[in-house]
C-alpha positions as CSV (number, residue, x, y, z in Angstrom):
1,M,132.5,123.4,95.5
2,E,131.1,119.9,94.9
3,H,127.5,118.9,95.2
4,L,126.7,117.3,98.5
5,Q,125.2,114.2,96.8
6,R,127.8,113.8,94.1
7,Q,129.6,110.8,95.6
8,A,126.3,109.0,96.6
9,L,124.9,109.6,93.2
10,H,128.0,108.4,91.4
11,N,128.1,105.2,93.5
12,E,124.5,104.5,92.7
13,V,125.5,102.8,89.5
14,H,127.5,100.3,91.5
15,A,124.8,99.6,94.1
16,R,123.9,96.0,94.7
17,P,126.4,94.4,92.3
18,P,126.0,90.7,91.4
19,E,127.7,88.2,93.6
20,P,130.5,86.3,91.8
21,M,129.6,82.6,91.9
22,Q,131.2,79.4,90.8
23,A,129.6,76.0,90.3
24,P,128.9,73.8,92.2
25,L,126.9,76.0,94.6
26,A,123.7,75.8,96.6
27,I,121.8,79.1,97.0
28,S,118.7,79.7,99.2
29,H,116.8,82.9,98.8
30,V,114.3,84.2,101.3
31,V,112.2,87.4,100.7
32,M,110.4,89.0,103.7
33,W,107.7,91.6,103.2
34,V,108.3,94.4,105.7
35,D,106.9,97.7,107.0
36,R,109.1,100.5,108.4
37,A,109.3,98.9,111.9
38,S,110.2,95.4,110.7
39,A,112.7,96.8,108.2
40,Q,114.6,98.3,111.1
41,A,114.2,95.0,113.0
42,S,115.7,93.2,110.0
43,R,118.9,95.3,110.2
44,A,119.0,94.5,114.0
45,H,118.5,90.8,113.2
46,L,121.4,90.9,110.8
47,S,123.6,92.6,113.4
48,R,122.8,89.8,115.8
49,L,124.0,87.2,113.4
50,L,127.2,89.2,112.6
51,L,128.0,89.7,116.3
52,D,127.6,86.0,116.9
53,H,130.4,85.6,114.4
54,H,132.5,88.4,115.9
55,L,131.9,90.7,112.9
56,P,131.0,94.4,112.9
57,A,127.3,95.3,112.6
58,P,126.0,97.5,109.8
59,D,125.3,101.1,110.4
60,D,121.8,102.7,110.1
61,H,122.4,103.8,106.5
62,T,123.5,100.4,105.1
63,N,120.9,98.8,102.8
64,H,123.1,96.1,101.2
65,M,125.7,93.8,102.7
66,R,127.8,90.8,101.5
67,V,129.6,88.8,104.2
68,D,131.4,85.5,104.5
69,L,130.4,83.6,107.6
70,G,132.5,80.6,107.1
71,A,129.9,77.8,106.7
72,F,128.0,80.0,104.2
73,R,128.0,83.4,102.5
74,L,125.2,85.9,103.1
75,R,123.8,88.6,100.9
76,W,121.4,91.0,102.6
77,E,119.4,93.7,100.7
78,L,116.9,96.1,102.2
79,H,114.4,97.3,99.6
80,T,111.4,99.7,99.8
81,E,108.8,97.0,100.6
82,F,110.8,93.9,101.3
83,V,114.1,92.5,102.6
84,S,115.9,89.7,100.7
85,W,118.2,87.2,102.4
86,T,120.4,85.1,100.1
87,F,122.5,82.3,101.5
88,M,125.2,80.4,99.5
89,R,127.4,77.4,100.2
90,P,129.5,75.1,98.0
91,V,128.3,71.6,97.4
92,S,130.1,68.4,96.7
93,D,129.2,65.7,94.3
94,A,128.2,63.5,97.1
95,A,125.7,66.0,98.4
96,L,123.8,66.1,95.0
97,N,121.3,63.5,96.1
98,P,118.1,64.5,94.2
99,T,115.8,63.0,96.9
100,Q,117.4,65.0,99.7
101,P,119.5,67.7,98.0
102,M,121.8,69.8,100.2
103,T,120.6,73.4,100.5
104,A,122.3,76.6,101.7
105,V,119.8,77.2,104.6
106,Q,120.9,73.9,106.2
107,A,124.1,75.7,107.3
108,V,122.2,78.7,108.7
109,P,121.3,78.7,112.5
110,Q,117.8,77.5,112.4
111,A,116.5,79.4,115.4
112,W,117.9,82.7,114.0
113,L,116.4,81.8,110.5
114,A,113.0,81.2,112.0
115,D,112.9,84.6,113.6
116,L,113.4,86.7,110.4
117,P,111.4,89.9,110.8
118,G,108.5,90.5,108.4
119,A,106.1,88.2,106.5
120,C,107.6,85.6,104.2
121,L,106.7,86.4,100.6
122,A,109.0,84.0,98.7
123,R,111.5,81.2,99.3
124,L,113.6,79.7,96.6
125,H,116.4,77.1,96.3
126,V,118.8,77.3,93.4
127,W,121.5,74.8,92.6
128,L,124.2,76.1,90.3
129,L,126.0,73.1,88.8
130,A,128.3,72.3,85.9
131,P,126.9,69.8,83.3
132,S,129.7,67.3,84.1
133,Q,128.6,67.1,87.7
134,L,125.0,65.8,87.2
135,D,122.9,63.8,84.8
136,V,120.0,66.3,84.5
137,H,117.5,63.9,83.0
138,A,118.1,61.4,85.8
139,V,117.6,63.8,88.7
140,L,114.8,66.0,87.3
141,P,111.9,63.6,88.1
142,Q,113.0,63.5,91.8
143,L,113.9,67.2,92.0
144,L,111.1,68.9,90.1
145,H,107.5,68.1,89.1
146,E,107.5,66.9,85.5
147,D,103.9,67.9,84.8
148,T,104.7,71.6,85.4
149,L,108.4,71.6,84.3
150,V,109.7,74.7,82.6
151,A,113.1,74.7,80.9
152,S,115.1,76.8,78.5
153,T,118.7,77.6,77.5
154,V,119.9,80.9,78.9
155,A,122.8,83.3,78.6
156,E,122.7,82.9,74.8
157,G,123.0,79.1,75.0
158,H,125.8,78.9,77.6
159,G,123.4,77.6,80.3
160,E,120.3,75.7,81.0
161,V,117.6,76.4,83.6
162,Y,115.0,74.1,85.0
163,T,112.1,74.9,87.4
164,D,108.5,73.9,88.1
165,F,107.2,77.0,89.9
166,Q,105.9,74.8,92.6
167,L,106.1,74.9,96.4
168,H,107.8,71.8,97.7
169,P,107.3,70.2,101.1
170,D,109.9,72.5,102.8
171,G,108.0,75.6,101.5
172,Y,110.7,76.5,98.9
173,S,110.5,76.7,95.1
174,R,113.3,75.0,93.2
175,V,115.5,76.0,90.3
176,L,118.3,74.0,88.7
177,L,120.8,76.0,86.7
178,M,123.4,74.2,84.6
179,T,126.3,76.4,83.4
180,G,129.2,75.6,81.2
181,S,132.0,78.1,80.3
182,L,130.5,81.2,82.0
183,T,132.7,83.4,84.2
184,P,131.9,83.5,87.9
185,R,130.6,87.1,87.6
186,R,128.4,86.1,84.7
187,Q,127.1,83.1,86.7
188,G,126.4,85.3,89.6
189,R,124.5,87.8,87.4
190,L,122.5,85.0,85.9
191,V,121.6,83.6,89.4
192,Q,120.6,87.1,90.6
193,Q,118.3,87.6,87.6
194,L,116.6,84.3,88.3
195,L,116.2,85.2,92.0
196,E,114.7,88.6,91.0
197,I,112.3,87.0,88.6
198,E,110.8,85.0,91.4
199,T,110.9,88.0,93.9
200,Y,109.3,90.5,91.6
201,R,106.8,87.9,90.4
202,M,105.5,87.4,93.9
203,A,105.6,91.2,94.7
204,A,103.6,91.9,91.6
205,S,101.1,89.3,92.5
206,L,100.2,91.2,95.7
207,G,98.1,93.6,93.5
208,L,95.7,90.7,92.6
209,P,94.0,90.4,96.0
210,A,93.7,94.2,96.1
211,A,92.2,94.3,92.6
212,R,89.6,91.6,93.5
213,E,88.6,93.4,96.7
214,A,88.4,96.7,94.8
215,S,86.3,95.2,92.1
216,Q,83.6,94.3,94.6
217,V,83.6,97.9,96.0
218,L,83.6,99.4,92.6
219,A,80.7,97.2,91.5
220,D,78.6,98.5,94.4
221,A,79.7,102.1,93.7
222,E,78.8,101.7,90.0
223,R,75.3,100.5,90.9
224,E,74.8,103.4,93.3
225,L,76.0,105.8,90.7
226,A,73.5,104.4,88.1
227,A,70.7,104.7,90.6
228,L,71.7,108.3,91.4
229,A,71.8,109.1,87.7
230,Q,68.3,107.8,87.2
231,A,67.1,109.7,90.3
232,I,68.7,112.9,89.1
233,R,66.8,112.7,85.8
234,S,63.4,112.7,87.5
235,A,64.3,114.6,90.6
236,A,62.2,117.6,91.9
237,R,63.8,120.7,93.2
238,A,63.2,119.6,96.8
239,D,65.1,116.3,96.2
240,E,68.3,117.9,94.8
241,A,69.9,118.6,98.2
242,G,69.5,115.0,99.2
243,L,70.8,113.7,95.9
244,L,73.8,116.0,96.1
245,D,74.6,114.7,99.6
246,R,74.4,111.0,98.4
247,L,76.6,111.8,95.5
248,T,79.2,113.6,97.7
249,R,79.3,110.6,100.0
250,L,79.7,108.3,97.0
251,A,82.6,110.4,95.7
252,G,84.2,110.2,99.1
253,E,84.0,106.4,99.1
254,V,85.4,106.1,95.6
255,E,88.3,108.5,96.4
256,G,89.0,106.6,99.6
257,Q,89.2,103.3,97.7
258,Y,91.4,104.9,95.1
259,A,93.8,106.3,97.8
260,A,93.9,102.9,99.5
261,T,94.9,100.9,96.3
262,H,96.6,103.4,94.0
263,S,100.1,102.9,95.4
264,R,99.6,99.1,95.3
265,F,98.5,99.1,91.7
266,S,101.4,101.4,90.8
267,A,103.9,99.1,92.5
268,T,102.3,96.1,90.8
269,R,102.9,97.7,87.3
270,A,106.5,98.5,88.2
271,Y,107.1,94.9,89.5
272,F,105.6,93.4,86.3
273,E,107.9,95.6,84.2
274,L,110.9,94.4,86.2
275,V,109.8,90.7,85.7
276,D,109.6,91.4,81.9
277,R,113.0,93.1,82.0
278,R,114.7,90.3,83.9
279,I,113.3,87.6,81.6
280,R,114.8,89.5,78.7
281,D,118.1,89.8,80.5
282,I,118.6,86.1,80.9
283,A,118.4,85.8,77.1
284,E,116.6,82.5,77.0
285,S,115.7,80.3,74.0
286,R,113.5,77.4,73.6
287,M,114.5,73.8,74.4
288,P,112.7,71.1,72.2
289,G,109.3,70.3,73.6
290,M,109.7,72.6,76.7
291,Q,108.0,75.8,77.7
292,T,110.3,78.8,78.4
293,I,110.1,80.9,81.5
294,G,108.9,83.9,79.4
295,E,106.1,81.8,77.9
296,F,105.1,80.5,81.3
297,M,105.0,84.0,82.8
298,E,103.1,85.4,79.8
299,R,100.5,82.7,80.0
300,R,100.1,82.5,83.7
301,L,100.6,86.1,84.8
302,S,98.7,87.9,82.0
303,P,95.3,87.3,83.7
304,A,96.6,88.7,87.0
305,R,98.2,91.7,85.3
306,S,95.1,92.4,83.2
307,T,93.0,92.2,86.4
308,C,95.1,94.8,88.2
309,D,95.3,97.1,85.2
310,W,91.5,96.8,84.7
311,A,90.8,97.6,88.3
312,A,93.1,100.7,88.1
313,R,91.4,101.9,84.9
314,R,88.0,101.2,86.4
315,Q,88.8,103.2,89.5
316,N,89.9,106.2,87.3
317,A,86.8,105.9,85.1
318,L,84.4,105.7,88.0
319,S,86.1,108.7,89.7
320,E,85.7,110.7,86.6
321,R,82.1,109.7,86.2
322,V,81.3,110.7,89.7
323,S,83.1,114.0,89.3
324,R,81.2,114.8,86.1
325,M,77.8,113.9,87.6
326,S,78.6,116.0,90.7
327,N,79.5,118.9,88.5
328,L,76.2,118.5,86.5
329,L,74.1,118.3,89.6
330,R,75.8,121.3,91.1
331,T,75.3,123.2,87.9
332,R,71.6,122.3,87.9
333,V,71.3,123.4,91.6
334,D,73.2,126.7,90.8
335,F,71.0,127.4,87.8
336,E,67.9,126.9,89.8
337,Q,69.3,129.1,92.6
338,Q,69.9,131.8,90.0
339,L,66.4,131.5,88.7
340,S,65.1,131.8,92.3
341,S,67.3,134.8,92.8
342,Q,66.0,136.5,89.7
343,Q,62.4,135.9,90.8
344,L,63.3,137.3,94.2
345,L,64.8,140.4,92.6
346,A,61.8,140.9,90.3
347,T,59.5,140.7,93.4
348,M,61.7,143.2,95.2
349,N,61.6,145.5,92.2
350,Q,57.8,145.3,92.3
351,R,57.7,146.1,96.0
352,Q,60.1,149.0,95.4
353,D,57.8,150.4,92.7
354,V,54.9,150.2,95.1
355,Q,56.9,151.8,97.8
356,L,57.9,154.6,95.5
357,K,54.3,155.2,94.6
358,L,53.3,155.2,98.2
359,Q,56.2,157.5,98.9
360,S,55.0,159.9,96.2
361,T,51.5,159.9,97.7
362,V,52.9,160.5,101.1
363,E,55.1,163.4,99.7
364,G,51.9,165.0,98.2
365,L,50.1,164.7,101.4
366,S,53.1,166.1,103.2
367,V,53.2,169.1,100.9
368,A,49.5,169.8,101.6
369,A,49.9,169.4,105.4
370,I,53.0,171.6,105.6
371,T,51.3,174.2,103.3
372,Y,48.3,174.1,105.5
373,Y,50.4,174.6,108.6
374,F,52.5,177.5,107.2
375,T,49.3,179.2,105.8
376,G,47.8,179.0,109.3
377,L,51.0,180.6,110.7
378,V,50.6,183.4,108.1
379,S,47.0,183.9,109.2
380,Y,48.1,184.2,112.8
381,L,50.8,186.7,111.8
382,A,48.3,188.8,109.8
383,K,45.8,188.9,112.7
384,G,48.6,190.2,115.0
385,A,49.8,192.7,112.4
386,E,46.3,194.3,112.1
387,K,46.8,195.9,115.4
388,F,50.0,197.6,114.1
389,G,48.3,198.9,111.0
390,W,48.4,195.9,108.5
391,P,45.9,197.0,105.9
392,F,44.5,193.5,104.9
393,A,42.3,191.1,106.8
394,A,43.9,187.9,108.1
395,D,41.8,185.7,105.8
396,I,42.7,187.7,102.7
397,T,46.4,187.6,103.7
398,A,46.3,183.8,104.2
399,A,44.5,183.3,100.8
400,C,47.1,185.4,99.0
401,A,50.0,183.6,100.7
402,L,48.7,180.1,100.0
403,P,50.0,179.6,96.4
404,F,53.4,181.0,97.4
405,V,53.7,178.8,100.5
406,G,52.5,175.7,98.6
407,L,55.0,176.3,95.8
408,L,57.9,176.9,98.2
409,V,57.1,173.7,100.2
410,W,56.8,171.6,97.0
411,W,60.1,173.0,95.7
412,S,61.8,172.2,99.0
413,M,60.5,168.6,99.1
414,R,61.7,168.0,95.5
415,R,65.1,169.3,96.2
416,L,65.4,167.1,99.3
417,H,64.1,164.1,97.3
418,N,66.6,164.6,94.6
419,K,69.5,165.1,97.0
420,V,68.7,161.9,98.9
421,F,68.4,159.6,95.8
422,K,71.5,161.1,94.2
423,T,73.6,160.1,97.2
């Protein structure tokens, strides 16, 4: 009997394979940030385009699709937090005008393109060209900004990549990739790695606004915690309940902030690691006088990465400090409650001793009263017995019976006392 997930798990290694590409090619890449509802709307939006071209729509479990729509090819990928749309079309030498270069999205229905579900996170144009098709040094000033130009050789010297990491008037970034003897699959893998560098770079940067917002909240919480620590040092017993309430509310605020940003910071770390991995995968090397993509990312993204990491560590440290202070204050309150309980028990013991002494006194008086009562009964019996021949007077009989009655009453009371306290 096979495992139910065997086939799906086996095919996972073949999920989202690179698209084989052959220069010359224009690629446009659009990344839309989505939630659950807009992710489902994205699949429906894709179905609409396919039905317009008389093609079958994807099912509800499809997360990746490649399709040829005649004027352009489309690659659609549904990820956890975003949807990527990649459009490809071949270009001719006449269309390589650097002032108005031909792009892949020009072949896409514009009304449909404008209605892509989600919020746009990244847009990127890539031109995949052969060195013989273009004079790179002649077109770069018109195609890219020279003051922020980044360039390197990639694929172990078999290609050259040029970009400026700038948003151009159409809202797209631009990348020029020159390849020589690479196979179509190798070219497609290289293009996909460049697209993923831009996608994951933008996704990782989403942690920066959250880190800045969290830093303000954490600064206020740290000041409140410092004030509470000072107040606890000099607090009287009557103030401890109020301090504990303030500390509990502060702990709730810190944990709420942690819960709101923890997933974002975790995703940011994962995206930064993917950026680093894709930069290693393109196997770039330095061109004379130019900055590589890896060097650019290291210099420009390191502050954002450090800010996110520091915010996450600061949250954890503050949460631990609040927890420690809460435990200390609760320990102090518990210790004082134990002291109060001990004092209360001591007072109760004193009261019990007094009660026992009073009880002993009452028992003595009870013995005397009961003895007096029974002696009176003996006197009455003796008076009545004189008429039947009792030889002693009633007073003498009562006097003689008094010690025996008293001893009997005392013995009975002690026995009852011992029986009650033993149970």
